[in-house]
N, CA, C and O atoms as a Tinker XYZ file with bonds, in Angstrom:
   336  protein
     1  N     20.554000  -15.173000  -57.522000    73     2
     2  CA    19.875000  -14.943000  -56.268000    64     1     3
     3  C     20.566000  -13.785000  -55.550000    63     2     4     5
     4  O     21.787000  -13.794000  -55.396000    81     3
     5  N     19.794000  -12.790000  -55.110000    73     3     6
     6  CA    20.326000  -11.603000  -54.463000    64     5     7
     7  C     20.398000  -11.821000  -52.957000    63     6     8     9
     8  O     19.446000  -12.300000  -52.342000    81     7
     9  N     21.528000  -11.469000  -52.377000    73     7    10
    10  CA    21.720000  -11.659000  -50.941000    64     9    11
    11  C     21.631000  -10.324000  -50.230000    63    10    12    13
    12  O     22.137000   -9.324000  -50.739000    81    11
    13  N     20.993000  -10.284000  -49.051000    73    11    14
    14  CA    20.911000   -9.077000  -48.238000    64    13    15
    15  C     22.099000   -8.940000  -47.302000    63    14    16    17
    16  O     22.227000   -7.926000  -46.617000    81    15
    17  N     22.962000   -9.930000  -47.260000    73    15    18
    18  CA    24.105000   -9.902000  -46.361000    64    17    19
    19  C     25.226000   -9.063000  -46.950000    63    18    20    21
    20  O     25.419000   -9.039000  -48.166000    81    19
    21  N     25.951000   -8.388000  -46.101000    73    19    22
    22  CA    27.080000   -7.593000  -46.543000    64    21    23
    23  C     28.285000   -8.483000  -46.736000    63    22    24    25
    24  O     28.333000   -9.606000  -46.234000    81    23
    25  N     29.258000   -7.972000  -47.467000    73    23    26
    26  CA    30.508000   -8.709000  -47.647000    64    25    27
    27  C     31.167000   -8.932000  -46.301000    63    26    28    29
    28  O     31.072000   -8.094000  -45.405000    81    27
    29  N     31.835000  -10.063000  -46.165000    73    27    30
    30  CA    32.486000  -10.423000  -44.906000    64    29    31
    31  C     33.532000   -9.393000  -44.518000    63    30    32    33
    32  O     33.703000   -9.115000  -43.331000    81    31
    33  N     34.228000   -8.826000  -45.474000    73    31    34
    34  CA    35.299000   -7.878000  -45.183000    64    33    35
    35  C     34.818000   -6.470000  -44.927000    63    34    36    37
    36  O     35.625000   -5.612000  -44.572000    81    35
    37  N     33.539000   -6.194000  -45.092000    73    35    38
    38  CA    33.012000   -4.847000  -44.929000    64    37    39
    39  C     32.962000   -4.464000  -43.460000    63    38    40    41
    40  O     32.559000   -5.263000  -42.614000    81    39
    41  N     33.377000   -3.225000  -43.157000    73    39    42
    42  CA    33.339000   -2.719000  -41.787000    64    41    43
    43  C     32.101000   -1.875000  -41.522000    63    42    44    45
    44  O     31.899000   -1.411000  -40.400000    81    43
    45  N     31.270000   -1.672000  -42.542000    73    43    46
    46  CA    30.072000   -0.855000  -42.376000    64    45    47
    47  C     29.076000   -1.586000  -41.485000    63    46    48    49
    48  O     28.853000   -2.784000  -41.660000    81    47
    49  N     28.469000   -0.871000  -40.522000    73    47    50
    50  CA    27.490000   -1.530000  -39.635000    64    49    51
    51  C     26.213000   -1.855000  -40.391000    63    50    52    53
    52  O     25.865000   -1.191000  -41.368000    81    51
    53  N     25.525000   -2.882000  -39.928000    73    51    54
    54  CA    24.235000   -3.251000  -40.499000    64    53    55
    55  C     23.194000   -2.212000  -40.107000    63    54    56    57
    56  O     23.278000   -1.637000  -39.021000    81    55
    57  N     22.211000   -1.961000  -40.972000    73    55    58
    58  CA    21.104000   -1.092000  -40.554000    64    57    59
    59  C     20.405000   -1.708000  -39.345000    63    58    60    61
    60  O     20.421000   -2.926000  -39.171000    81    59
    61  N     19.798000   -0.876000  -38.519000    73    59    62
    62  CA    19.151000   -1.362000  -37.295000    64    61    63
    63  C     18.130000   -2.439000  -37.603000    63    62    64    65
    64  O     18.002000   -3.399000  -36.843000    81    63
    65  N     17.394000   -2.301000  -38.708000    73    63    66
    66  CA    16.363000   -3.282000  -39.035000    64    65    67
    67  C     16.946000   -4.661000  -39.326000    63    66    68    69
    68  O     16.228000   -5.657000  -39.232000    81    67
    69  N     18.247000   -4.746000  -39.682000    73    67    70
    70  CA    18.880000   -6.020000  -39.999000    64    69    71
    71  C     19.762000   -6.550000  -38.872000    63    70    72    73
    72  O     20.286000   -7.659000  -38.969000    81    71
    73  N     19.931000   -5.770000  -37.806000    73    71    74
    74  CA    20.776000   -6.209000  -36.706000    64    73    75
    75  C     20.047000   -7.240000  -35.852000    63    74    76    77
    76  O     18.849000   -7.108000  -35.603000    81    75
    77  N     20.762000   -8.256000  -35.408000    73    75    78
    78  CA    20.115000   -9.225000  -34.520000    64    77    79
    79  C     19.804000   -8.590000  -33.173000    63    78    80    81
    80  O     20.520000   -7.698000  -32.718000    81    79
    81  N     18.738000   -9.050000  -32.541000    73    79    82
    82  CA    18.404000   -8.557000  -31.205000    64    81    83
    83  C     19.427000   -9.087000  -30.220000    63    82    84    85
    84  O     19.662000  -10.293000  -30.142000    81    83
    85  N     20.024000   -8.196000  -29.483000    73    83    86
    86  CA    21.008000   -8.596000  -28.487000    64    85    87
    87  C     20.556000   -8.110000  -27.129000    63    86    88    89
    88  O     20.330000   -6.918000  -26.924000    81    87
    89  N     20.427000   -9.036000  -26.214000    73    87    90
    90  CA    20.018000   -8.718000  -24.853000    64    89    91
    91  C     21.123000   -9.183000  -23.924000    63    90    92    93
    92  O     21.633000  -10.296000  -24.050000    81    91
    93  N     21.482000   -8.325000  -23.002000    73    91    94
    94  CA    22.505000   -8.674000  -22.029000    64    93    95
    95  C     21.937000   -9.758000  -21.115000    63    94    96    97
    96  O     20.798000   -9.643000  -20.661000    81    95
    97  N     22.701000  -10.794000  -20.841000    73    95    98
    98  CA    22.215000  -11.844000  -19.937000    64    97    99
    99  C     21.872000  -11.263000  -18.564000    63    98   100   101
   100  O     22.676000  -10.542000  -17.974000    81    99
   101  N     20.700000  -11.573000  -18.067000    73    99   102
   102  CA    20.280000  -11.092000  -16.756000    64   101   103
   103  C     19.754000   -9.666000  -16.754000    63   102   104   105
   104  O     19.311000   -9.183000  -15.712000    81   103
   105  N     19.789000   -8.973000  -17.900000    73   103   106
   106  CA    19.323000   -7.594000  -17.966000    64   105   107
   107  C     17.802000   -7.561000  -18.004000    63   106   108   109
   108  O     17.169000   -8.393000  -18.655000    81   107
   109  N     17.226000   -6.602000  -17.308000    73   107   110
   110  CA    15.782000   -6.433000  -17.319000    64   109   111
   111  C     15.470000   -5.045000  -17.827000    63   110   112   113
   112  O     16.208000   -4.096000  -17.562000    81   111
   113  N     14.394000   -4.927000  -18.544000    73   111   114
   114  CA    13.976000   -3.657000  -19.114000    64   113   115
   115  C     12.989000   -2.995000  -18.151000    63   114   116   117
   116  O     12.006000   -3.611000  -17.741000    81   115
   117  N     13.252000   -1.759000  -17.802000    73   115   118
   118  CA    12.378000   -1.023000  -16.886000    64   117   119
   119  C     11.240000   -0.393000  -17.677000    63   118   120   121
   120  O     11.470000    0.229000  -18.714000    81   119
   121  N     10.032000   -0.549000  -17.197000    73   119   122
   122  CA     8.874000    0.072000  -17.844000    64   121   123
   123  C      8.972000    1.590000  -17.705000    63   122   124   125
   124  O      9.369000    2.103000  -16.659000    81   123
   125  N      8.607000    2.294000  -18.761000    73   123   126
   126  CA     8.636000    3.746000  -18.736000    64   125   127
   127  C      7.301000    4.289000  -18.257000    63   126   128   129
   128  O      6.252000    3.700000  -18.518000    81   127
   129  N      7.345000    5.409000  -17.558000    73   127   130
   130  CA     6.146000    6.051000  -17.035000    64   129   131
   131  C      5.675000    7.125000  -17.994000    63   130   132   133
   132  O      6.492000    7.750000  -18.671000    81   131
   133  N      4.362000    7.352000  -18.065000    73   131   134
   134  CA     3.868000    8.488000  -18.831000    64   133   135
   135  C      3.909000    9.730000  -17.931000    63   134   136   137
   136  O      4.295000    9.647000  -16.765000    81   135
   137  N      3.513000   10.869000  -18.478000    73   135   138
   138  CA     3.610000   12.135000  -17.742000    64   137   139
   139  C      2.802000   12.138000  -16.450000    63   138   140   141
   140  O      3.245000   12.678000  -15.436000    81   139
   141  N      1.627000   11.541000  -16.488000    73   139   142
   142  CA     0.784000   11.533000  -15.284000    64   141   143
   143  C      1.379000   10.651000  -14.191000    63   142   144   145
   144  O      1.384000   11.033000  -13.021000    81   143
   145  N      1.875000    9.485000  -14.562000    73   143   146
   146  CA     2.483000    8.581000  -13.586000    64   145   147
   147  C      3.750000    9.194000  -12.989000    63   146   148   149
   148  O      3.969000    9.130000  -11.779000    81   147
   149  N      4.575000    9.782000  -13.842000    73   147   150
   150  CA     5.825000   10.395000  -13.368000    64   149   151
   151  C      5.529000   11.598000  -12.476000    63   150   152   153
   152  O      6.213000   11.812000  -11.475000    81   151
   153  N      4.521000   12.377000  -12.832000    73   151   154
   154  CA     4.139000   13.534000  -12.022000    64   153   155
   155  C      3.643000   13.096000  -10.646000    63   154   156   157
   156  O      3.936000   13.747000   -9.643000    81   155
   157  N      2.902000   12.006000  -10.598000    73   155   158
   158  CA     2.445000   11.476000   -9.309000    64   157   159
   159  C      3.635000   11.033000   -8.467000    63   158   160   161
   160  O      3.669000   11.257000   -7.257000    81   159
   161  N      4.609000   10.403000   -9.116000    73   159   162
   162  CA     5.801000    9.947000   -8.400000    64   161   163
   163  C      6.536000   11.125000   -7.749000    63   162   164   165
   164  O      6.988000   11.033000   -6.608000    81   163
   165  N      6.648000   12.237000   -8.494000    73   163   166
   166  CA     7.365000   13.410000   -7.982000    64   165   167
   167  C      6.461000   14.382000   -7.231000    63   166   168   169
   168  O      6.929000   15.354000   -6.640000    81   167
   169  N      5.153000   14.104000   -7.264000    73   167   170
   170  CA     4.155000   14.960000   -6.604000    64   169   171
   171  C      4.175000   16.387000   -7.143000    63   170   172   173
   172  O      4.172000   17.360000   -6.389000    81   171
   173  N      4.196000   16.480000   -8.483000    73   171   174
   174  CA     4.088000   17.769000   -9.161000    64   173   175
   175  C      3.013000   17.650000  -10.239000    63   174   176   177
   176  O      2.557000   16.547000  -10.541000    81   175
   177  N      2.614000   18.757000  -10.810000    73   175   178
   178  CA     1.590000   18.761000  -11.855000    64   177   179
   179  C      2.184000   18.222000  -13.160000    63   178   180   181
   180  O      3.340000   18.508000  -13.471000    81   179
   181  N      1.411000   17.449000  -13.925000    73   179   182
   182  CA     1.927000   16.889000  -15.187000    64   181   183
   183  C      2.418000   17.948000  -16.176000    63   182   184   185
   184  O      3.391000   17.713000  -16.894000    81   183
   185  N      1.765000   19.098000  -16.223000    73   183   186
   186  CA     2.205000   20.169000  -17.139000    64   185   187
   187  C      3.560000   20.726000  -16.714000    63   186   188   189
   188  O      4.388000   21.066000  -17.560000    81   187
   189  N      3.787000   20.820000  -15.413000    73   187   190
   190  CA     5.086000   21.270000  -14.902000    64   189   191
   191  C      6.165000   20.271000  -15.307000    63   190   192   193
   192  O      7.250000   20.662000  -15.737000    81   191
   193  N      5.867000   18.992000  -15.170000    73   191   194
   194  CA     6.801000   17.942000  -15.543000    64   193   195
   195  C      7.119000   18.007000  -17.041000    63   194   196   197
   196  O      8.283000   17.892000  -17.426000    81   195
   197  N      6.109000   18.188000  -17.884000    73   195   198
   198  CA     6.319000   18.264000  -19.330000    64   197   199
   199  C      7.149000   19.490000  -19.705000    63   198   200   201
   200  O      8.003000   19.411000  -20.588000    81   199
   201  N      6.905000   20.619000  -19.044000    73   199   202
   202  CA     7.688000   21.826000  -19.306000    64   201   203
   203  C      9.153000   21.602000  -18.942000    63   202   204   205
   204  O     10.055000   22.006000  -19.676000    81   203
   205  N      9.380000   20.951000  -17.796000    73   203   206
   206  CA    10.751000   20.652000  -17.371000    64   205   207
   207  C     11.434000   19.702000  -18.353000    63   206   208   209
   208  O     12.627000   19.840000  -18.626000    81   207
   209  N     10.682000   18.742000  -18.882000    73   207   210
   210  CA    11.235000   17.796000  -19.864000    64   209   211
   211  C     11.616000   18.529000  -21.147000    63   210   212   213
   212  O     12.689000   18.289000  -21.700000    81   211
   213  N     10.748000   19.418000  -21.626000    73   211   214
   214  CA    11.042000   20.193000  -22.845000    64   213   215
   215  C     12.305000   21.021000  -22.691000    63   214   216   217
   216  O     13.082000   21.158000  -23.636000    81   215
   217  N     12.514000   21.576000  -21.498000    73   215   218
   218  CA    13.697000   22.415000  -21.237000    64   217   219
   219  C     14.945000   21.602000  -20.927000    63   218   220   221
   220  O     16.035000   22.161000  -20.806000    81   219
   221  N     14.794000   20.281000  -20.796000    73   219   222
   222  CA    15.937000   19.428000  -20.491000    64   221   223
   223  C     16.356000   19.474000  -19.033000    63   222   224   225
   224  O     17.484000   19.113000  -18.697000    81   223
   225  N     15.461000   19.913000  -18.172000    73   223   226
   226  CA    15.768000   20.041000  -16.745000    64   225   227
   227  C     15.606000   18.730000  -15.986000    63   226   228   229
   228  O     16.064000   18.605000  -14.851000    81   227
   229  N     14.959000   17.761000  -16.608000    73   227   230
   230  CA    14.642000   16.502000  -15.942000    64   229   231
   231  C     14.903000   15.363000  -16.932000    63   230   232   233
   232  O     14.696000   15.550000  -18.131000    81   231
   233  N     15.349000   14.197000  -16.473000    73   231   234
   234  CA    15.613000   13.100000  -17.416000    64   233   235
   235  C     14.320000   12.581000  -18.042000    63   234   236   237
   236  O     13.407000   12.149000  -17.338000    81   235
   237  N     14.255000   12.628000  -19.370000    73   235   238
   238  CA    13.045000   12.221000  -20.084000    64   237   239
   239  C     13.395000   11.776000  -21.494000    63   238   240   241
   240  O     14.466000   12.086000  -22.016000    81   239
   241  N     12.476000   11.049000  -22.093000    73   239   242
   242  CA    12.612000   10.598000  -23.473000    64   241   243
   243  C     11.357000   11.024000  -24.204000    63   242   244   245
   244  O     10.246000   10.755000  -23.747000    81   243
   245  N     11.527000   11.690000  -25.344000    73   243   246
   246  CA    10.365000   12.057000  -26.140000    64   245   247
   247  C     10.201000   11.044000  -27.261000    63   246   248   249
   248  O     11.114000   10.831000  -28.059000    81   247
   249  N      9.038000   10.427000  -27.314000    73   247   250
   250  CA     8.706000    9.465000  -28.354000    64   249   251
   251  C      7.531000   10.063000  -29.121000    63   250   252   253
   252  O      6.397000   10.064000  -28.643000    81   251
   253  N      7.816000   10.564000  -30.299000    73   251   254
   254  CA     6.789000   11.295000  -31.039000    64   253   255
   255  C      6.449000   12.563000  -30.269000    63   254   256   257
   256  O      7.326000   13.371000  -29.964000    81   255
   257  N      5.184000   12.728000  -29.962000    73   255   258
   258  CA     4.748000   13.897000  -29.183000    64   257   259
   259  C      4.664000   13.608000  -27.689000    63   258   260   261
   260  O      4.430000   14.515000  -26.891000    81   259
   261  N      4.855000   12.350000  -27.312000    73   259   262
   262  CA     4.673000   11.940000  -25.919000    64   261   263
   263  C      5.997000   11.885000  -25.167000    63   262   264   265
   264  O      7.032000   11.536000  -25.735000    81   263
   265  N      5.953000   12.228000  -23.896000    73   263   266
   266  CA     7.122000   12.140000  -23.028000    64   265   267
   267  C      7.020000   10.876000  -22.196000    63   266   268   269
   268  O      5.940000   10.514000  -21.729000    81   267
   269  N      8.151000   10.206000  -22.012000    73   267   270
   270  CA     8.233000    9.018000  -21.175000    64   269   271
   271  C      9.378000    9.204000  -20.190000    63   270   272   273
   272  O     10.368000    9.873000  -20.485000    81   271
   273  N      9.225000    8.599000  -19.014000    73   271   274
   274  CA    10.160000    8.812000  -17.917000    64   273   275
   275  C     10.527000    7.487000  -17.263000    63   274   276   277
   276  O      9.679000    6.608000  -17.110000    81   275
   277  N     11.781000    7.347000  -16.881000    73   275   278
   278  CA    12.254000    6.188000  -16.137000    64   277   279
   279  C     12.117000    6.513000  -14.653000    63   278   280   281
   280  O     12.624000    7.535000  -14.190000    81   279
   281  N     11.435000    5.648000  -13.911000    73   279   282
   282  CA    11.237000    5.925000  -12.482000    64   281   283
   283  C     12.572000    5.965000  -11.740000    63   282   284   285
   284  O     12.757000    6.801000  -10.856000    81   283
   285  N     13.502000    5.077000  -12.084000    73   283   286
   286  CA    14.795000    5.077000  -11.397000    64   285   287
   287  C     15.582000    6.351000  -11.713000    63   286   288   289
   288  O     16.244000    6.897000  -10.831000    81   287
   289  N     15.521000    6.828000  -12.953000    73   287   290
   290  CA    16.219000    8.064000  -13.314000    64   289   291
   291  C     15.599000    9.269000  -12.606000    63   290   292   293
   292  O     16.311000   10.178000  -12.180000    81   291
   293  N     14.266000    9.272000  -12.482000    73   291   294
   294  CA    13.593000   10.374000  -11.786000    64   293   295
   295  C     13.941000   10.396000  -10.303000    63   294   296   297
   296  O     14.192000   11.459000   -9.735000    81   295
   297  N     13.956000    9.217000   -9.676000    73   295   298
   298  CA    14.274000    9.157000   -8.249000    64   297   299
   299  C     15.725000    9.552000   -7.989000    63   298   300   301
   300  O     16.020000   10.206000   -6.989000    81   299
   301  N     16.625000    9.162000   -8.878000    73   299   302
   302  CA    18.031000    9.559000   -8.750000    64   301   303
   303  C     18.161000   11.070000   -8.927000    63   302   304   305
   304  O     18.884000   11.722000   -8.173000    81   303
   305  N     17.468000   11.631000   -9.918000    73   303   306
   306  CA    17.473000   13.077000  -10.156000    64   305   307
   307  C     16.936000   13.815000   -8.926000    63   306   308   309
   308  O     17.478000   14.845000   -8.526000    81   307
   309  N     15.874000   13.281000   -8.337000    73   307   310
   310  CA    15.266000   13.907000   -7.156000    64   309   311
   311  C     16.241000   13.880000   -5.965000    63   310   312   313
   312  O     16.370000   14.869000   -5.244000    81   311
   313  N     16.920000   12.749000   -5.767000    73   311   314
   314  CA    17.902000   12.649000   -4.682000    64   313   315
   315  C     19.037000   13.646000   -4.873000    63   314   316   317
   316  O     19.487000   14.272000   -3.914000    81   315
   317  N     19.501000   13.795000   -6.117000    73   315   318
   318  CA    20.585000   14.740000   -6.400000    64   317   319
   319  C     20.148000   16.171000   -6.133000    63   318   320   321
   320  O     20.928000   16.974000   -5.620000    81   319
   321  N     18.898000   16.497000   -6.479000    73   319   322
   322  CA    18.371000   17.839000   -6.234000    64   321   323
   323  C     18.247000   18.110000   -4.735000    63   322   324   325
   324  O     18.547000   19.211000   -4.273000    81   323
   325  N     17.805000   17.102000   -3.979000    73   323   326
   326  CA    17.648000   17.276000   -2.536000    64   325   327
   327  C     18.993000   17.381000   -1.830000    63   326   328   329
   328  O     19.125000   18.091000   -0.834000    81   327
   329  N     20.006000   16.660000   -2.360000    73   327   330
   330  CA    21.329000   16.658000   -1.727000    64   329   331
   331  C     22.113000   17.919000   -2.085000    63   330   332   333
   332  O     22.967000   18.357000   -1.314000    81   331
   333  N     21.832000   18.495000   -3.235000    73   331   334
   334  CA    22.649000   19.619000   -3.705000    64   333   335
   335  C     21.982000   20.889000   -3.506000    63   334   336
   336  O     22.533000   21.935000   -3.847000    81   335
């Protein structure tokens, strides 16, 4: 019988697909915004937001061809821009 488990003494990490799901107690996952929602939040055009994301000027995550944005990261970025 073939086992998918690694040897107990092995220090190699498990592939992500075999790692158990670990969630921090009390942690909540924030929903990500699409380009239109994030642009509305910042009151700018979605194309401007996407261009800024491509250039790395704004906090964003690219998933495939789509950009996603954390509202808390955007608001923090906006506060830093206004303060500085």
